[in-house]
C-alpha positions in Angstrom: 10.4 30.2 -21.8 10.2 25.9 -21.5 8.6 25.2 -17.5 10.6 24.2 -14.9 10.5 20.3 -14.3 8.2 18.8 -11.7 10.9 18.6 -8.0 10.4 15.7 -6.0 12.7 15.2 -2.9 12.7 11.5 -1.8 12.7 10.9 2.2 14.6 7.2 2.7 16.4 5.4 -0.3 15.9 1.7 -0.1 14.6 -0.6 -2.7 11.1 1.2 -2.4 12.8 4.5 -3.3 14.4 3.2 -6.6 11.1 2.2 -7.8 10.0 5.4 -7.4 13.3 6.4 -8.9 12.5 4.0 -11.6 9.0 5.4 -12.5 10.4 8.7 -12.4 13.3 8.5 -15.2 10.7 6.2 -17.4 7.7 8.8 -17.4 7.7 11.5 -20.1 6.6 13.7 -17.9 8.9 16.7 -17.1 9.6 15.3 -13.5 13.2 14.8 -11.5 14.4 13.9 -7.5 16.1 16.9 -7.4 16.6 15.6 -3.7 17.2 12.9 -1.8 17.6 11.8 2.3 18.5 8.9 4.0 19.6 7.8 7.5 22.4 6.0 5.5 24.5 9.2 3.5 25.9 6.0 1.1 22.7 5.6 0.6 21.4 8.9 -0.7 24.7 9.2 -2.2 23.7 5.7 -4.4 19.9 7.1 -5.1 22.0 10.3 -5.9 23.9 8.8 -8.4 21.5 6.3 -10.2 19.0 8.8 -10.2 20.7 12.2 -11.1 19.7 14.0 -7.7 21.2 17.2 -7.0 21.5 17.2 -4.1 21.5 14.5 -1.0 21.3 14.7 2.9 21.7 12.3 5.8 19.0 14.5 7.5 15.8 15.1 5.7 14.8 18.4 7.6 18.2 19.5 6.4 17.0 18.9 2.8 13.2 20.1 3.5 14.7 23.6 4.7 17.3 24.0 1.8 15.5 22.5 -1.4 12.9 23.7 -2.9 10.4 20.9 -4.0 7.0 20.6 -5.4 6.6 17.4 -3.5 7.9 14.5 -1.6 7.8 11.0 -1.6 8.5 9.3 1.7 9.8 5.2 1.9 11.4 5.3 5.1 10.4 2.2 7.3 6.6 2.2 8.4 8.0 3.2 12.2 8.8 6.8 11.0 5.7 7.6 8.3 4.5 9.9 11.2 7.0 11.9 12.2 8.4 12.6 9.0 4.7 13.5 7.4 4.2 16.2 10.1 8.0 17.6 10.0 6.9 17.9 6.3 3.8 19.7 6.8 5.4 22.1 9.0 8.3 22.4 6.8 5.3 23.9 4.2 5.3 20.7 1.7 2.1 20.7 0.1 2.1 17.2 -1.9 3.4 14.2 0.3 3.0 10.7 -1.3 3.9 8.6 1.8 4.4 4.4 1.6 2.1 2.0 2.4 1.4 1.9 5.3 0.6 5.6 6.2 1.5 5.0 10.1 1.4 2.7 12.3 -1.7 2.8 14.6 -5.1 4.6 13.7 -4.1 7.6 16.5 -1.5 8.4 14.4 -3.5 8.4 11.0 -5.7 10.9 12.7 -3.2 12.8 13.9 -1.9 12.9 10.1 -5.3 13.9 8.7 -5.6 16.9 11.0 -2.6 18.3 10.1 -2.7 18.0 6.8 -6.4 19.5 6.8 -4.8 22.6 9.1 -2.1 23.1 6.8 -4.4 22.2 3.1 -2.0 20.0 2.4 -2.3 16.3 -0.2 -1.7 13.8 2.2 -1.4 10.1 -0.4 -1.0 6.6 0.9 0.7 4.6 -1.4 -0.8 1.7 -2.1 0.8 1.2 -6.0 -1.8 -1.5 -6.9 -4.9 1.3 -6.9 -3.5 2.3 -10.1 -3.6 -1.5 -12.1 -6.0 -1.6 -14.9 -7.4 -4.6 -13.4 -8.7 -2.9 -9.8 -11.0 -0.6 -12.8 -12.0 -4.2 -14.2 -13.3 -5.1 -10.3 -14.7 -1.3 -9.2 -16.5 -1.6 -12.7 -18.3 -5.3 -12.1 -19.3 -4.5 -8.7 -20.7 -1.1 -9.6 -22.8 -2.8 -13.1 -25.0 -4.6 -10.1 -25.3 -7.5 -12.3 -22.7 -9.9 -10.3 -25.0 -8.8 -7.3 -24.1 -7.8 -3.5 -20.8 -8.5 -1.6 -21.4 -11.6 0.5 -17.4 -12.6 1.3 -14.2 -11.3 0.6 -10.9 -14.1 0.6 -7.8 -11.6 0.2 -3.9 -13.1 1.4 -0.2 -11.4 0.7 2.0 -14.1 1.2 6.2 -13.8 0.7 8.7 -17.1 1.9 11.6 -15.9 4.4 13.8 -19.1 3.4 15.3 -17.9 7.1 12.9 -18.8 9.1 12.3 -22.1 7.7 16.3 -22.5 7.9 16.3 -20.9 11.8 19.3 -18.7 10.6 19.5 -15.4 11.9 19.9 -13.1 9.0 21.8 -9.6 9.0 19.3 -6.4 10.2 16.7 -4.9 8.3 13.7 -3.2 9.2 11.4 -5.7 7.9 12.4 -8.3 10.4 12.3 -5.8 12.9 8.5 -5.7 15.0 9.0 -2.0 16.5 10.2 -0.6 12.9 7.0 -1.9 11.3 8.4 -5.1 10.0 7.2 -8.8 10.2 3.6 -9.0 8.7 1.2 -6.8 10.6 1.6 -3.7 8.4 4.1 -4.5 5.9 1.8 -7.1 4.1 -1.3 -7.4 5.7 -2.2 -3.5 5.3 -3.2 -4.5 1.4 -5.9 -6.9 2.1 -7.2 -4.8 3.9 -7.2 -2.4 2.3 -8.7 -4.0 -0.7 -11.7 -5.3 1.4 -12.6 -2.3 2.7 -12.4 -0.6 -1.2 -14.3 -3.2 -2.8 -17.1 -3.3 0.6 -17.5 0.4 0.3 -19.0 -0.3 3.8 -18.2 0.5 7.3 -16.3 -2.7 9.1 -17.8 -3.3 11.7 -15.9 -5.7 14.3 -12.8 -7.9 13.8 -11.1 -11.1 14.9 -7.7 -12.4 14.5 -4.9 -14.9 15.7 -1.5 -14.3 15.5 2.2 -16.1 15.5 5.0 -14.8 16.0 8.3 -15.7 14.9 11.0 -17.4 17.1 13.9 -16.1 15.2 12.8 -12.4 14.7 10.5 -11.8 17.1 7.8 -10.0 15.0 4.6 -11.7 13.8 5.1 -13.2 10.9 1.6 -14.9 10.2 -2.3 -13.8 10.7 -5.3 -15.0 10.0 -8.5 -12.7 10.4 -11.8 -11.7 10.5 -13.7 -8.5 9.7 -17.4 -8.3 10.0 -19.1 -5.2 7.6 -22.2 -3.5 8.8 -24.7 -5.6 6.2 -23.3 -8.7 7.9 -20.8 -9.1 4.7 -17.5 -10.6 6.2 -13.4 -10.3 5.2 -11.2 -12.9 5.4 -7.5 -11.8 5.8 -3.9 -12.8 6.0 -0.2 -12.8 5.2 2.5 -15.1 6.1 6.4 -15.4 5.6 5.4 -19.6 6.0 4.3 -19.5 2.4 5.3 -19.7 -0.9 4.6 -16.1 -2.7 1.3 -15.8 -3.7 -1.7 -13.1 -3.4 -4.9 -14.3 -4.3 -8.6 -12.6 -4.1 -11.8 -13.6 -4.3 -14.4 -11.6 -4.0 -18.4 -13.6 -3.5 -21.4 -11.9 -4.0 -24.5 -13.0 -5.0 -24.5 -13.2 -8.4 -21.4 -14.4 -9.4 -17.7 -14.9 -7.8 -14.5 -12.9 -8.9 -11.3 -14.3 -8.8 -8.2 -12.7 -9.3 -4.5 -14.4 -9.5 -2.3 -12.2 -7.8 -3.6 -9.2 -6.6 -1.0 -6.7 -6.0 2.4 -7.3 -7.6 0.9 -9.2 -10.7 3.7 -9.4 -13.6 2.7 -8.2 -17.3 -0.8 -9.1 -18.7 -3.7 -11.0 -16.2 -6.5 -11.6 -16.3 -10.0 -11.4 -14.5 -12.1 -14.3 -13.8 -15.9 -14.0 -13.3 -18.0 -17.3 -12.8 -21.9 -17.7 -12.8 -24.1 -20.7 -11.6 -25.8 -22.7 -13.8 -28.8 -25.1 -12.0 -26.8 -26.8 -8.6 -23.5 -27.0 -9.5 -22.5 -25.8 -13.3 -20.7 -22.6 -13.2 -20.3 -20.4 -16.7 -16.6 -19.1 -16.8 -15.6 -15.4 -18.6 -11.8 -14.6 -18.3 -11.5 -10.9 -18.7 -8.5 -9.9 -20.0 -6.2 -7.0 -18.4 -3.0 -5.7 -20.7 -0.6 -3.8 -19.3 1.4 -1.5 -21.0 5.2 -2.5 -20.0 7.4 -5.0 -20.4 7.9 -8.0 -18.2 9.8 -7.5 -15.6 9.2 -10.1 -12.3 11.4 -6.9 -11.1 9.2 -5.6 -8.3 10.5 -2.3 -8.9 10.0 -2.4 -12.5 6.4 -2.8 -12.5 3.9 -0.5 -14.3 2.2 0.8 -11.3 4.5 2.9 -10.0 5.1 5.2 -12.9 0.7 5.5 -12.7 0.5 6.0 -9.4 3.7 9.1 -9.3 1.9 10.7 -12.9 -1.3 10.2 -10.9 0.9 12.2 -7.9 2.1 14.7 -10.8 -1.3 15.3 -11.7 -2.2 16.3 -8.2 0.4 18.5 -8.1 -1.3 20.2 -11.0 -4.2 20.7 -9.7 -5.4 18.0 -12.5 -7.0 14.6 -9.8 -8.4 13.9 -6.6 -6.7 11.7 -4.7 -7.2 8.0 -5.4 -6.8 7.0 -1.3 -7.9 9.4 1.0 -6.5 10.2 4.3 -10.4 9.2 5.4 -9.5 5.7 4.1 -6.0 5.1 5.4 -7.9 6.2 8.9 -10.3 3.2 8.5 -7.4 1.1 7.7 -5.9 1.9 10.6 -8.5 1.0 12.7 -9.2 -2.1 10.9 -5.5 -2.7 11.3 -5.6 -1.6 14.9 -8.9 -4.3 15.9 -7.1 -7.1 14.2 -3.8 -6.6 16.4 -6.0 -5.8 19.7 -8.4 -9.0 18.6 -5.3 -11.5 18.4 -3.7 -10.2 21.8 -7.7 -10.8 23.6 -8.5 -14.0 21.6 -11.8 -12.5 21.0 -13.9 -10.4 18.7 -12.8 -6.8 18.7 -15.2 -3.8 17.8 -13.9 -1.4 15.6 -15.1 1.8 17.6 -15.0 4.5 14.9 -13.5 4.4 11.2 -13.4 8.3 10.5 
């Protein structure tokens, strides 16, 4: 008798939910979304129709109570993440993949970690970029030691919102609502924080930031910050809705530098540029090609990393892998984000009091 497919439930049925749905549909693994829920029942019905999802709900609590599933994917707005995760754990969910940011702050992140540990459950923050092969190339370059020790990192996420320039308020959307996690503080800033913490591999100790509020939506639409690490290395992180799409990454080391053109949403094959100095200003450059098994598409929801992430989640459910993003790492990220936000309000350096 053939084995049953892995059954997943989707909570939140917007744009990024479709990326997960497409990932499941394109994967060669035996996986289905068997149930979905959304505050908008129309959105739930649309997701169910597109991905042959058996049951759609307006209330995710009812879905959890009535649908036997192997894992839950959360793609709701950030403000709801902590409550949804905790309710999933109380309902007996053992495996949860939650879109970034895991929570709105470090207090919530610690509570989620504690609840997951008590429930003996696996909760993973959905940084899909971690599954792109260029990240493995970066890690290998640093781990080999030939590039030397890290002195500085610069990482930025920018995406122009034309309405900010035009001055015309667009219809309601959580990405333009501060309370829902919109603006750049949570939706964008989590990326450069995550990659800085990942590459540094040591504790961040204090942070400083300047923020600027949108006169239209009253969200923070620009942030420029610095993170100091235990050995004195520094990370510059930024995010803006007034700069055209760009996601540069620069890692400055004692034995050379590393650059990536698009760190988080690269389309198609990429390359990692490594430079070493020869003499005072002469440089030797090496471009390391990174190939990905995907057709070229400029739609975010088509990126192959969503399928790689989903298949890793399936391995977690099957007991064949360890989380690529641990809850300890998610707590550390949230601590740094809290410190940057606090610094922007006080206009002073803010100690990162605890990262665990």
